[in-house]
C-alpha positions as CSV (number, residue, x, y, z in Angstrom):
1,M,-98.9,111.6,74.9
2,R,-97.0,111.8,78.1
3,Q,-95.8,115.3,78.9
4,D,-95.8,116.6,82.8
5,T,-96.6,113.0,83.7
6,E,-94.0,111.4,82.0
7,V,-92.5,108.1,83.7
8,R,-88.8,108.3,83.8
9,P,-86.5,105.5,83.9
10,Q,-85.9,104.3,87.5
11,H,-82.7,102.2,86.6
12,G,-80.6,100.9,83.8
13,S,-78.8,103.9,82.7
14,K,-75.6,102.0,82.6
15,Y,-77.4,99.5,80.4
16,I,-78.4,101.9,77.8
17,W,-75.1,103.6,77.5
18,I,-73.7,100.3,76.9
19,I,-75.8,98.8,74.3
20,S,-76.0,102.3,72.4
21,S,-71.8,102.6,72.6
22,V,-71.9,99.1,70.9
23,A,-74.7,100.3,68.2
24,A,-72.5,103.2,67.8
25,L,-69.5,101.2,66.8
26,G,-70.9,101.2,63.2
27,G,-70.1,105.0,63.3
28,L,-66.3,104.2,64.4
29,L,-66.2,101.7,61.3
30,F,-68.0,104.6,58.9
31,G,-65.4,107.2,60.2
32,Y,-62.5,105.5,59.6
33,D,-63.4,103.5,56.4
34,W,-64.5,107.2,55.2
35,V,-61.0,108.6,56.0
36,V,-58.4,106.1,55.6
37,I,-58.3,106.2,51.9
38,G,-56.9,110.2,52.1
39,G,-53.7,108.6,53.9
40,A,-53.6,105.8,51.6
41,R,-54.1,107.2,48.0
42,A,-50.6,108.5,47.3
43,F,-49.2,104.8,48.0
44,F,-52.1,102.8,46.2
45,E,-52.1,105.2,43.0
46,A,-48.6,105.1,42.6
47,Y,-48.7,101.0,43.1
48,F,-51.3,100.7,40.6
49,H,-50.0,103.6,38.2
50,V,-53.0,105.8,38.6
51,V,-52.1,108.9,36.7
52,S,-55.6,110.1,35.6
53,S,-57.2,112.6,37.7
54,V,-60.7,111.3,36.4
55,A,-59.7,107.9,37.5
56,S,-58.3,109.4,40.9
57,G,-61.7,111.2,41.5
58,W,-63.7,108.1,40.7
59,I,-61.4,105.7,42.9
60,N,-61.8,108.5,45.9
61,S,-65.6,108.8,45.4
62,C,-66.7,105.2,44.3
63,A,-67.4,104.1,48.0
64,L,-70.5,106.7,48.1
65,V,-72.2,104.6,45.3
66,G,-72.1,101.9,48.0
67,C,-73.1,104.4,50.9
68,L,-76.2,105.4,48.6
69,V,-77.3,101.8,48.0
70,G,-76.4,100.7,51.7
71,A,-78.8,103.7,53.0
72,L,-81.5,103.2,50.5
73,I,-81.9,99.5,51.4
74,S,-81.7,99.8,55.0
75,G,-85.0,101.0,55.4
76,G,-86.8,98.0,54.1
77,L,-84.2,95.3,55.4
78,S,-84.3,96.9,59.0
79,E,-88.3,97.2,59.0
80,R,-88.5,93.5,57.8
81,F,-85.9,91.6,59.9
82,G,-85.2,93.9,62.6
83,R,-82.6,96.7,63.3
84,K,-80.0,94.3,65.0
85,P,-79.8,91.6,62.3
86,I,-78.8,94.3,59.9
87,L,-76.2,96.0,61.9
88,S,-74.5,92.8,62.4
89,A,-74.8,92.1,58.6
90,A,-73.0,95.3,58.4
91,A,-70.2,94.4,60.8
92,V,-69.4,91.4,58.9
93,A,-69.3,93.4,55.9
94,F,-66.9,95.7,57.1
95,V,-64.5,93.1,58.1
96,V,-64.6,91.2,54.4
97,T,-64.2,94.5,52.8
98,S,-61.6,95.8,54.8
99,L,-59.4,92.8,54.1
100,G,-60.6,92.9,50.4
101,N,-59.2,96.3,50.0
102,G,-56.1,95.3,51.4
103,L,-55.4,92.3,49.9
104,A,-56.8,93.8,46.3
105,P,-54.6,92.5,43.4
106,N,-55.5,95.3,41.0
107,I,-57.4,98.6,40.8
108,D,-60.5,97.2,39.3
109,M,-60.9,94.7,42.5
110,F,-60.0,97.6,44.7
111,V,-62.7,99.8,43.1
112,L,-65.2,97.0,43.9
113,W,-64.2,96.4,47.3
114,R,-64.6,100.0,48.1
115,I,-68.3,100.1,46.8
116,L,-69.2,97.0,48.8
117,G,-67.3,98.7,51.8
118,G,-69.7,101.7,51.0
119,V,-72.7,99.4,51.4
120,A,-71.7,98.9,55.1
121,I,-71.2,102.3,55.7
122,G,-74.4,103.0,54.1
123,L,-76.3,100.5,56.2
124,A,-74.3,101.6,59.6
125,S,-75.0,105.3,58.9
126,A,-78.7,104.9,59.1
127,L,-79.4,102.1,61.3
128,S,-76.8,102.9,64.3
129,P,-78.4,106.1,65.2
130,L,-82.0,104.7,64.3
131,Y,-81.7,102.2,66.6
132,I,-80.1,104.2,69.7
133,S,-83.1,106.7,69.3
134,E,-85.5,103.9,69.3
135,A,-84.0,102.6,72.7
136,A,-83.1,105.7,74.4
137,P,-85.4,107.5,77.0
138,A,-86.3,110.9,75.9
139,M,-84.4,112.7,78.4
140,M,-81.0,111.2,77.4
141,R,-81.9,110.5,73.7
142,G,-79.7,113.4,72.3
143,R,-76.5,112.6,74.5
144,L,-77.1,108.9,73.4
145,V,-77.6,109.2,69.5
146,S,-74.6,111.7,69.7
147,I,-72.2,108.6,71.0
148,N,-72.9,107.7,67.2
149,Q,-71.0,110.7,65.8
150,L,-68.4,110.6,68.6
151,T,-67.5,107.1,67.3
152,I,-67.7,108.7,63.7
153,V,-65.0,111.2,65.1
154,V,-62.9,108.7,66.7
155,G,-62.9,106.7,63.7
156,I,-61.7,109.5,61.7
157,L,-58.9,110.2,64.0
158,M,-58.0,106.6,64.4
159,A,-57.3,106.4,60.4
160,Q,-55.4,109.8,60.7
161,I,-53.0,108.4,63.4
162,I,-52.5,104.9,61.7
163,N,-52.0,106.8,58.5
164,W,-49.5,109.1,59.7
165,Y,-47.6,106.3,62.0
166,I,-47.5,104.0,59.1
167,V,-45.8,106.3,56.6
168,R,-44.2,108.8,59.1
169,D,-40.4,107.9,57.8
170,L,-41.4,108.4,54.4
171,P,-38.8,110.7,52.7
172,A,-40.5,114.3,52.1
173,H,-39.5,114.6,48.6
174,A,-39.8,111.0,47.3
175,S,-41.0,110.7,43.8
176,V,-43.8,108.6,42.5
177,H,-41.3,105.9,41.3
178,Q,-39.8,105.6,44.6
179,I,-42.9,105.1,46.4
180,A,-44.3,102.7,44.2
181,N,-41.0,100.4,44.5
182,S,-40.7,100.9,48.2
183,W,-42.3,99.3,51.0
184,F,-44.5,102.2,51.6
185,G,-46.0,101.7,48.1
186,R,-46.2,98.0,48.2
187,T,-47.7,97.4,51.5
188,S,-48.2,100.3,53.8
189,W,-51.5,101.4,52.3
190,R,-52.5,97.4,52.6
191,W,-52.1,97.8,56.4
192,M,-54.1,100.9,56.4
193,F,-57.3,98.9,55.2
194,C,-56.7,95.6,56.7
195,L,-56.5,97.2,60.2
196,T,-60.2,98.0,59.9
197,A,-61.0,94.4,60.1
198,I,-60.3,94.4,63.9
199,P,-62.8,96.9,65.5
200,A,-65.1,95.3,62.6
201,A,-64.8,92.0,64.3
202,G,-65.2,93.7,67.9
203,F,-68.6,95.4,66.6
204,F,-69.9,92.0,65.1
205,V,-69.2,90.3,68.5
206,G,-70.6,93.2,70.6
207,M,-73.8,93.0,68.7
208,F,-74.6,89.5,70.6
209,A,-74.9,91.7,73.7
210,V,-77.6,94.2,72.2
211,P,-81.2,93.3,72.2
212,E,-83.5,94.4,69.5
213,S,-85.1,97.7,69.0
214,P,-88.0,97.6,71.5
215,R,-90.1,99.9,69.4
216,W,-89.4,97.5,66.3
217,L,-90.6,94.7,68.7
218,I,-93.9,96.4,69.5
219,K,-94.5,97.1,66.1
220,K,-94.2,93.4,65.2
221,G,-96.2,92.3,68.0
222,K,-93.8,91.2,70.1
223,T,-94.7,92.7,73.1
224,S,-93.4,90.7,75.6
225,Q,-89.6,91.1,74.4
226,A,-90.1,94.6,74.3
227,V,-91.4,94.7,77.9
228,A,-88.2,93.0,78.7
229,V,-85.8,95.4,77.2
230,L,-87.6,98.5,78.6
231,T,-88.0,97.2,81.8
232,R,-83.8,96.5,82.1
233,I,-83.7,100.1,80.7
234,G,-85.9,101.9,83.0
235,G,-88.4,99.7,85.2
236,K,-91.7,98.3,85.0
237,D,-93.6,101.5,85.2
238,Y,-91.4,103.3,82.5
239,A,-91.9,100.1,80.3
240,A,-95.8,100.1,80.9
241,A,-95.8,104.0,79.8
242,E,-93.4,103.4,76.9
243,I,-95.4,100.6,75.4
244,A,-98.6,102.4,75.8
245,D,-97.3,105.4,74.0
246,V,-95.9,103.3,71.0
247,N,-99.3,101.4,70.6
248,K,-101.1,104.6,70.7
249,S,-98.9,106.1,68.1
250,L,-99.2,102.8,65.8
251,A,-102.8,102.8,66.2
252,A,-102.9,106.3,64.9
253,E,-101.1,105.8,61.9
254,A,-102.8,102.2,61.3
255,S,-106.4,104.2,61.3
256,S,-105.0,107.1,58.8
257,N,-103.7,104.4,56.7
258,V,-100.0,105.9,56.4
259,T,-97.9,103.3,54.7
260,I,-94.0,103.5,53.6
261,S,-95.1,104.3,50.0
262,Q,-96.9,107.2,51.4
263,L,-93.7,109.1,52.6
264,M,-94.3,112.2,50.4
265,S,-98.0,112.3,51.1
266,P,-99.2,115.8,52.1
267,R,-99.4,114.7,55.8
268,L,-95.9,113.8,55.8
269,R,-94.4,115.8,53.4
270,R,-93.3,118.7,55.3
271,V,-91.2,116.4,58.1
272,M,-89.5,114.5,55.1
273,V,-88.4,117.8,53.8
274,L,-87.1,119.0,57.0
275,G,-85.2,115.5,57.5
276,I,-83.9,115.6,53.6
277,V,-82.8,119.2,54.0
278,L,-81.2,118.8,57.0
279,A,-79.1,115.8,55.9
280,V,-78.0,117.4,52.9
281,F,-77.0,120.8,54.5
282,Q,-75.0,118.8,56.8
283,Q,-72.8,117.8,53.8
284,W,-73.1,120.5,51.6
285,C,-71.8,122.9,54.6
286,G,-68.7,122.1,53.0
287,I,-66.7,120.6,56.1
288,N,-66.1,117.2,54.6
289,V,-64.0,118.6,51.9
290,I,-61.7,119.5,54.9
291,F,-61.2,115.9,55.5
292,N,-61.4,114.6,52.3
293,Y,-58.9,117.1,50.2
294,A,-56.8,118.1,53.3
295,N,-53.7,117.8,51.1
296,S,-54.7,120.0,48.7
297,I,-56.0,122.7,51.2
298,F,-52.8,123.1,53.6
299,K,-50.8,122.9,50.3
300,S,-52.9,125.9,49.2
301,A,-52.0,127.3,52.7
302,G,-48.1,126.9,52.3
303,Y,-47.9,123.8,54.2
304,D,-45.1,120.9,53.0
305,L,-46.1,117.1,53.2
306,S,-44.7,116.5,56.3
307,D,-46.6,119.3,58.4
308,T,-49.8,118.4,56.1
309,L,-49.6,115.1,57.9
310,K,-49.0,116.5,61.2
311,Y,-51.6,118.9,60.9
312,I,-54.6,116.4,59.7
313,V,-54.1,114.4,62.7
314,M,-54.6,117.7,64.5
315,T,-57.9,118.3,62.7
316,G,-59.1,115.0,64.1
317,S,-58.1,115.7,67.4
318,M,-60.0,119.1,67.6
319,N,-63.0,117.4,66.0
320,L,-62.8,114.8,68.7
321,V,-62.6,117.6,71.4
322,F,-65.5,119.5,70.2
323,T,-67.7,116.6,69.7
324,L,-67.4,115.2,73.3
325,A,-68.4,119.3,74.0
326,A,-71.5,118.7,72.0
327,L,-72.7,115.7,74.0
328,R,-73.0,117.8,77.0
329,F,-74.9,120.6,75.3
330,V,-77.2,118.5,72.6
331,D,-79.7,117.7,75.5
332,V,-80.2,121.4,76.2
333,S,-81.1,122.7,72.8
334,R,-80.8,120.9,69.3
335,R,-82.2,124.1,67.5
336,K,-79.8,126.6,69.0
337,L,-77.0,124.3,68.2
338,M,-78.0,124.0,64.9
339,L,-78.5,127.8,64.2
340,M,-75.1,128.5,66.1
341,G,-73.1,126.0,63.8
342,S,-74.7,127.5,60.6
343,C,-73.8,130.9,61.3
344,G,-70.5,130.2,63.0
345,L,-69.4,128.3,59.7
346,A,-70.7,130.9,57.3
347,L,-68.6,133.4,59.2
348,I,-65.4,131.4,59.5
349,Y,-65.7,130.5,55.6
350,T,-66.0,134.2,54.7
351,C,-62.8,134.9,56.9
352,L,-60.9,131.7,55.1
353,G,-62.1,132.9,51.7
354,F,-60.8,136.3,52.4
355,G,-57.6,134.7,53.6
356,Y,-56.8,132.8,50.6
357,F,-58.0,136.0,48.6
358,I,-55.4,138.0,49.9
359,H,-52.8,134.9,49.8
360,L,-52.3,134.7,53.8
361,T,-50.6,131.6,54.7
362,G,-49.2,129.7,57.9
363,L,-50.7,130.0,61.4
364,P,-53.7,132.2,60.7
365,M,-55.4,129.7,58.0
366,L,-54.5,126.7,60.1
367,I,-56.5,128.1,62.9
368,L,-59.2,129.0,60.7
369,V,-59.5,125.8,59.4
370,L,-59.4,124.4,63.1
371,A,-62.0,126.9,64.1
372,A,-64.3,125.6,61.3
373,I,-63.9,121.9,62.4
374,A,-64.5,122.8,66.0
375,C,-67.7,124.5,64.9
376,Y,-69.0,122.0,62.9
377,A,-68.0,119.1,65.5
378,S,-69.9,120.8,68.3
379,S,-73.3,121.5,66.2
380,L,-74.3,120.5,62.8
381,A,-72.3,116.9,63.2
382,P,-73.9,115.4,66.0
383,V,-77.2,117.1,66.2
384,T,-78.1,116.5,62.7
385,W,-78.1,112.6,63.2
386,V,-80.1,113.2,66.5
387,V,-82.8,115.0,64.5
388,I,-83.3,112.9,61.5
389,S,-83.5,110.0,63.9
390,E,-86.3,111.3,66.1
391,I,-88.5,113.3,63.8
392,F,-90.3,110.7,62.0
393,P,-93.6,108.8,63.0
394,N,-92.9,105.1,64.3
395,S,-94.8,103.1,61.4
396,V,-92.3,104.7,58.8
397,R,-89.4,105.6,60.5
398,G,-86.9,103.3,59.4
399,A,-87.9,103.9,55.6
400,A,-87.8,107.8,56.3
401,V,-84.6,107.4,58.0
402,A,-83.3,105.6,55.1
403,V,-84.6,108.1,52.5
404,S,-82.9,111.1,54.5
405,V,-79.7,109.2,54.9
406,T,-79.7,108.5,51.1
407,A,-80.1,111.8,50.5
408,L,-77.2,112.7,52.7
409,W,-74.8,110.3,50.9
410,A,-76.0,111.9,47.7
411,A,-75.2,115.0,48.8
412,S,-72.0,113.8,49.8
413,F,-71.1,112.5,46.3
414,V,-71.9,115.6,44.9
415,L,-69.7,117.7,47.4
416,T,-66.8,115.2,46.9
417,L,-66.9,115.7,43.0
418,T,-67.4,118.9,42.8
419,F,-64.6,120.5,45.2
420,P,-61.9,119.8,42.6
421,P,-63.6,121.7,39.5
422,L,-64.8,124.2,42.1
423,N,-61.5,124.9,43.5
424,H,-60.0,125.2,39.8
425,Y,-62.5,127.6,38.5
426,L,-63.5,129.6,41.5
427,G,-60.1,129.2,43.6
428,P,-60.1,128.5,47.0
429,A,-61.4,131.7,48.2
430,G,-64.7,131.8,45.9
431,T,-65.1,128.0,46.8
432,F,-65.3,128.8,50.7
433,W,-67.4,131.7,50.1
434,L,-69.6,129.7,48.1
435,Y,-70.0,127.2,51.1
436,A,-70.4,130.5,53.3
437,A,-73.3,131.2,51.1
438,I,-75.0,127.7,51.5
439,C,-74.4,128.0,55.5
440,A,-76.3,131.2,55.3
441,A,-79.1,129.6,53.5
442,G,-79.0,126.7,55.8
443,F,-79.2,129.0,59.1
444,I,-82.5,130.7,57.5
445,F,-83.9,127.6,56.8
446,I,-83.3,126.2,60.6
447,L,-84.6,129.5,61.9
448,V,-87.8,128.9,59.9
449,S,-88.4,125.3,60.2
450,L,-86.8,123.4,62.7
451,P,-88.9,122.7,66.1
452,E,-86.9,122.3,69.3
453,T,-87.1,118.4,69.9
454,R,-85.2,117.9,73.1
455,G,-86.9,116.4,75.9
456,K,-89.8,114.9,74.0
457,T,-90.6,111.3,73.6
458,L,-90.7,110.3,70.1
459,E,-94.4,109.8,70.2
460,Q,-94.9,113.5,71.4
461,L,-92.7,114.8,68.5
462,E,-94.8,112.7,66.2
463,A,-98.1,114.0,67.6
464,E,-96.7,117.7,67.1
465,L,-94.8,117.2,63.6
466,M,-97.7,115.6,62.2
467,S,-100.4,117.8,63.2
468,D,-101.8,119.6,59.9
469,A,-103.6,122.3,62.2
470,V,-100.4,123.7,63.6
471,P,-97.1,124.6,61.5
472,V,-94.2,123.6,62.8
473,S,-92.7,127.1,63.2
474,T,-95.0,127.5,66.2
475,N,-93.6,124.8,67.9
476,V,-89.9,126.6,67.9
477,Q,-88.7,127.4,71.1
């Protein structure tokens, strides 16, 4: 384990930024595919004559089933075949499923393609940050893994802008029948989905220039290939030091007989609980309902359809600006950002709920929604992915990250399905107060359980978090 004697990379910073950016394109496709359906829903539902609220809810959330499957299988596939081939396969899946959705002849085929597209999202959401964390030098890991969140946000904003641009000439008070029989109902939504194939093809081509994860190569005994990758990233001394650390970590794991099937063993249980709870909390903090149900939220705040489309783009722009800000601070302190984010969201949601309670409309409500997005984008959104990608032991990281990301998608599925009934029975005020309470609970959990992880190698973190003699809370800075 290297601390004061850590060997810093001497060159290749441009190279590590390039390969990390290419790997993070999976996040861009994830963000676009995740949000595009919100703008397309009114048009394909009119075209396919979807009238049931139950059917509409299923169509909106069915991709999450695929996300669960993709995240769940990502660990086993990436451990067997490597990170790079599975990311490349996800890129191909994005191309095929986006065209499948755009050309779907009926609603059943549309749902099938959405689920298959969800598998690609699940694979990319687990493996893009995992790959970057395994390739990145410790001092740069936070910023590099945060590129994945940045590309997610760019994908979200792309979808929002394209959705708005394609239907910008839609009459404000068009009926469902008028939409179904117009260009908007027949064709506009198909373009929204098919356009995803362009960046997906770029992702696939870009992956040819990306090397395999050096830590996976070492684990599989392909040390010479790992040396070549690490030397290009940081020089010969850096490569030698990294390989020595990884081999030491793997030898320790082998001697203690830790296997993937033992993820919830007493020795690993603490760190697994940490990863799973943080993943679930990132979703149950409630921010994604603002993206998935923006129409309903802005309508409740008194905005018409035209204003809603414009302000949805504004939420995406705010998301992008504050994600860029997070890149500057994520390598200062992961823990402080997580604490600030959970506390900030609890306060903002409390105010937002009060605004709904007193029937406040207009600009004050818009400001609160934008404040919530800014708070989330600069804290919980990027930092959760960073922490999940770096806290697990080398020998089980692929499977452990897969379990955590599976929990994240399961939590997202629950969040998406429960917002409409919560909004119905509790009202917008009660719903946001509930999210405020969840954020307060998350603040307490982070305060007690999350150590500071910035500036440490993956092997240093493993040695600290896997030490049965030292509780996690004593490592908190």
